[in-house]
C-alpha positions in Angstrom: -36.3 21.2 35.4 -35.0 19.8 38.6 -32.7 16.8 39.2 -33.3 14.2 41.9 -30.1 12.5 43.1 -31.6 10.2 45.7 -34.7 8.0 46.0 -35.9 10.3 48.8 -35.4 13.4 46.7 -37.2 11.8 43.8 -40.2 10.7 45.9 -40.5 14.1 47.5 -40.2 16.0 44.2 -42.9 13.9 42.6 -45.1 13.7 45.7 -45.1 17.4 46.3 -46.1 18.2 42.7 -48.7 15.5 42.6 -50.3 16.9 45.8 -50.3 20.4 44.2 -51.9 19.1 41.0 -48.9 20.2 38.9 -48.0 18.5 35.6 -44.8 16.3 35.8 -42.6 14.8 33.2 -40.2 12.2 34.5 -37.0 12.2 32.5 -34.3 9.6 32.3 -31.9 9.8 29.4 -34.6 11.2 27.1 -33.6 8.9 24.2 -37.0 7.3 23.9 -39.1 10.6 24.0 -40.5 12.6 21.2 -41.7 16.0 22.6 -44.0 18.4 20.9 -42.6 21.6 19.4 -44.6 23.6 22.0 -42.6 21.9 24.8 -43.9 20.6 28.1 -46.0 22.9 30.3 -45.0 21.6 33.7 -42.1 20.5 35.8 -39.5 18.1 34.3 -37.9 15.9 37.0 -34.7 14.4 35.9 -33.9 11.0 37.5 -30.2 11.3 38.5 -30.0 8.6 41.2 -26.9 6.4 41.3 -25.6 3.3 43.1 -25.2 -0.5 42.7 -25.1 -3.4 45.1 -24.0 -6.9 44.2 -25.4 -9.9 46.2 -24.0 -13.3 45.2 -26.0 -16.3 46.2 -24.5 -19.1 48.2 -23.9 -21.4 45.2 -22.0 -18.6 43.3 -23.7 -19.7 40.0 -25.5 -16.3 39.6 -25.4 -12.9 41.1 -28.1 -10.4 41.9 -27.3 -6.7 41.2 -29.5 -3.9 42.5 -29.2 -0.8 40.5 -30.5 2.8 40.9 -32.9 3.9 38.2 -30.7 6.9 37.2 -27.7 4.8 36.2 -26.7 4.9 32.6 -27.8 1.6 31.0 -24.9 0.9 28.7 -22.3 1.8 31.3 -24.1 -0.6 33.6 -24.0 -3.4 31.0 -20.4 -2.8 30.3 -19.6 -2.8 34.1 -21.3 -6.2 34.6 -19.3 -7.7 31.8 -16.0 -6.2 33.1 -16.9 -7.7 36.5 -17.1 -11.2 34.9 -20.9 -11.5 34.7 -23.0 -12.5 31.7 -26.5 -12.0 30.6 -27.1 -8.5 29.3 -24.5 -8.4 26.5 -27.1 -8.5 23.7 -28.6 -5.3 25.0 -25.3 -3.4 24.8 -25.3 0.0 23.2 -28.9 0.9 24.0 -29.1 4.5 25.3 -31.0 5.7 28.3 -31.2 4.9 32.0 -31.7 1.6 33.9 -35.1 2.7 35.3 -36.6 2.9 31.9 -35.7 -0.7 30.9 -38.5 -2.6 32.7 -41.1 0.0 31.7 -40.2 -0.6 28.0 -39.2 -4.2 28.5 -36.1 -3.2 26.5 -34.7 -5.9 24.3 -32.3 -6.6 21.4 -30.8 -9.5 19.5 -33.2 -12.1 20.9 -33.3 -11.2 24.6 -35.4 -8.8 26.8 -34.8 -7.2 30.1 -37.8 -9.0 31.6 -35.9 -12.3 31.4 -33.3 -11.1 33.9 -35.4 -9.2 36.4 -35.6 -10.3 40.1 -37.7 -7.3 41.2 -38.5 -3.7 40.5 -39.0 -1.1 43.3 -41.4 1.7 42.5 -43.0 4.7 44.1 -46.7 4.4 43.3 -48.1 7.9 42.7 -51.7 7.1 43.4 -51.2 5.5 46.8 -48.0 7.0 47.9 -46.6 3.5 48.6 -43.1 2.2 47.8 -43.6 -1.3 46.4 -41.2 -4.1 45.4 -42.8 -5.9 42.5 -41.9 -9.3 41.0 -41.6 -9.7 37.2 -45.0 -11.5 37.0 -46.6 -8.4 38.6 -45.3 -6.0 35.9 -47.5 -7.0 32.9 -44.4 -7.5 30.7 -44.9 -7.9 27.0 -43.1 -7.0 23.8 -41.6 -3.6 24.4 -44.2 -2.8 27.1 -45.3 -3.3 30.7 -48.2 -2.2 32.8 -46.4 1.1 33.5 -45.7 2.1 29.9 -47.9 4.9 28.7 -49.2 6.0 32.1 -47.9 7.9 35.1 -48.9 5.5 37.8 -45.4 4.7 39.1 -41.8 5.9 39.3 -39.1 3.3 39.1 -36.6 3.7 41.9 -34.4 0.6 41.7 -34.1 -2.5 39.6 -32.6 -5.9 40.5 -31.1 -8.2 37.8 -30.1 -11.9 38.0 -26.9 -12.6 35.9 -24.5 -15.4 35.3 -21.4 -15.5 37.4 -19.4 -17.5 34.9 -18.9 -14.6 32.4 -20.5 -16.5 29.6 -23.2 -15.0 27.4 -26.8 -16.0 27.1 -27.4 -18.6 24.3 -27.2 -16.8 21.0 -30.8 -16.7 19.6 -30.6 -14.1 16.8 -29.6 -15.4 13.4 -27.8 -12.2 12.3 -25.7 -12.3 15.5 -24.9 -16.0 15.1 -23.8 -15.5 11.5 -21.5 -12.6 12.5 -20.1 -14.5 15.4 -19.6 -17.6 13.2 -21.5 -19.8 15.6 -24.7 -21.9 15.7 -27.9 -20.8 17.3 -27.7 -21.7 21.0 -24.0 -21.2 21.4 -22.6 -19.5 24.5 -19.5 -17.4 24.2 -17.6 -15.0 26.5 -20.0 -12.1 27.2 -17.3 -9.5 26.3 -17.0 -11.0 22.8 -20.7 -10.9 22.2 -20.9 -7.3 23.4 -18.3 -6.1 20.9 -20.1 -7.8 18.0 -23.4 -6.4 19.1 -22.0 -2.9 19.3 -20.5 -3.4 15.8 -23.9 -4.5 14.4 -25.6 -1.5 16.0 -23.0 1.0 14.6 -23.6 -0.5 11.2 -27.3 0.4 11.6 -26.6 3.9 13.0 -27.8 2.8 16.4 -24.8 4.0 18.4 -24.7 7.8 18.8 -22.1 9.7 16.8 -22.3 13.5 16.8 -21.0 13.7 13.3 -23.3 11.1 11.8 -26.9 12.3 11.3 -28.0 8.8 10.8 -27.6 8.4 14.5 -29.7 11.5 15.3 -32.9 9.5 16.1 -35.0 8.0 18.8 -33.8 4.6 17.8 -36.2 2.2 16.1 -39.3 4.4 15.6 -41.8 1.6 15.0 -42.2 -1.7 16.9 -42.3 -5.0 15.0 -46.0 -5.7 14.5 -47.4 -8.8 16.2 -50.3 -10.4 14.2 -52.8 -12.6 16.2 -53.1 -16.2 15.3 -56.6 -15.7 14.0 -55.4 -12.9 11.6 -52.0 -14.2 10.6 -52.9 -16.4 7.6 -54.9 -13.6 6.0 -52.3 -10.9 6.6 -49.5 -13.2 5.3 -51.6 -14.1 2.2 -52.1 -10.4 1.4 -48.4 -9.7 1.8 -47.5 -12.6 -0.5 -50.0 -11.2 -3.1 -48.1 -7.9 -3.1 -44.5 -9.1 -3.0 -45.0 -12.4 -4.8 -45.3 -16.0 -3.6 -41.6 -16.6 -4.2 -40.5 -14.0 -1.6 -40.0 -15.3 1.9 -41.8 -13.0 4.5 -39.7 -12.7 7.6 -41.7 -13.9 10.6 -41.0 -15.0 14.1 -43.0 -16.8 16.8 -44.7 -14.5 19.3 -47.1 -15.0 22.2 -50.5 -15.7 20.6 -49.4 -14.8 17.2 -46.6 -14.1 14.7 -44.1 -11.1 14.7 -43.3 -9.5 11.4 -40.3 -7.2 10.6 -41.3 -3.6 10.5 -38.2 -2.7 8.6 -38.9 -5.3 5.9 -42.5 -4.0 5.5 -41.4 -0.4 5.3 -38.9 -1.2 2.6 -41.4 -3.3 0.6 -44.0 -0.5 0.9 -41.6 1.7 -1.2 -39.7 3.5 1.5 -36.0 3.1 0.8 -33.2 3.9 3.1 -32.6 7.7 3.0 -36.2 8.4 2.0 -36.7 12.1 2.8 -39.5 13.8 4.7 -40.5 17.5 4.7 -37.9 19.7 3.2 -35.2 17.1 3.6 -35.0 18.1 7.3 -35.9 14.5 8.3 -35.3 11.2 6.6 -35.2 7.5 7.1 -31.6 6.6 8.0 -29.4 5.7 5.1 -28.4 2.6 7.2 -31.7 1.4 8.7 -35.3 2.1 7.6 -36.7 1.8 11.2 -34.8 5.0 12.3 -36.4 8.3 11.5 -33.6 10.8 11.7 -33.1 14.5 12.2 -30.8 15.8 9.4 -29.9 18.9 11.5 -32.8 21.3 11.7 -35.9 19.2 12.0 -39.0 20.0 14.1 -41.1 17.4 15.9 -43.9 18.0 13.3 -41.5 17.3 10.5 -40.7 14.0 12.2 -44.3 13.1 12.8 -45.2 13.9 9.2 -42.6 11.4 7.9 -43.8 8.9 10.5 -47.4 9.2 9.3 -46.3 8.8 5.7 -44.5 5.6 6.5 -47.3 4.2 8.7 -50.0 5.0 6.2 -48.0 3.6 3.3 -47.4 0.3 5.0 -51.1 0.1 6.0 -52.3 0.8 2.5 -50.0 -1.7 0.9 -50.1 -4.6 3.4 -53.0 -3.9 5.8 -50.6 -3.8 8.7 -50.6 -0.9 11.2 -47.3 0.1 12.6 -47.1 1.6 16.1 -44.5 4.0 17.5 -42.0 2.8 20.0 -41.0 6.1 21.5 -43.3 7.9 24.0 -45.0 10.9 22.4 -45.2 13.9 24.8 -47.8 16.5 23.8 -48.1 15.1 20.3 -49.5 12.2 18.4 -49.5 10.3 15.2 
């Protein structure tokens, strides 16, 4: 493993190994990776770049903040709020580095990173070019982009557009609105929304606590499935047949389809919170069924065995296939 502390060091480290034909694994915070028990046979390059630059526009209604890929995401979010800016508060408490956020199109509580991007600067490994890409050039989608799942580019810097008034984005998420005691669409001080978001995440075991094994996870292991418009009526009818017509199926509008709740499907497929995997070494979190947790001595194969059991159980019961959110390195479901 080597650490790259500047963009120049990062480009050189990746370029030299690409030219030599060596295998490379780019590592940010590591929170969204599941790595095979055999490890990674190659060079791990840890992205350790730092630095931020704020550029307020002439009208002072918004600010542009350019951030190095190696900056800690939650520390960056907290810093923007402390500086009096709003926009990213709903994505508080998410682990990892800034550079990973556009690759994954990270999102939470109704908002996604892609909605705040001005540009992303990348080193393109196939051409050797440094490119500055607009959001519409990134292929952004639900928890994805054109750079997810491939090694084409290395994110160097990300530029965000945020409010200068310190107010939050309009509250979109029903659970968040209820907890805040406001209507959907309300705007509040960003700092207040951040604290409530962190509290909700802690209640789901989604803020790391060394003493709480429910937080020993890769976050939400499965993405919420999006069902195409053409398939939605049939899928929803099958779900209703299983759970009963009187049970409301959580569903949300999505591009060209409807988004279902993976956690709801997992629970209705018979997997309760705390459901144990091989030897009790892994289990669903006792707080949140989307988190597959290490109870202290788990292997990657233990984790994947539990993931397969959950995935196959949901598919058998509802005909819906769940897909993993973390990147799987040297292993597969």
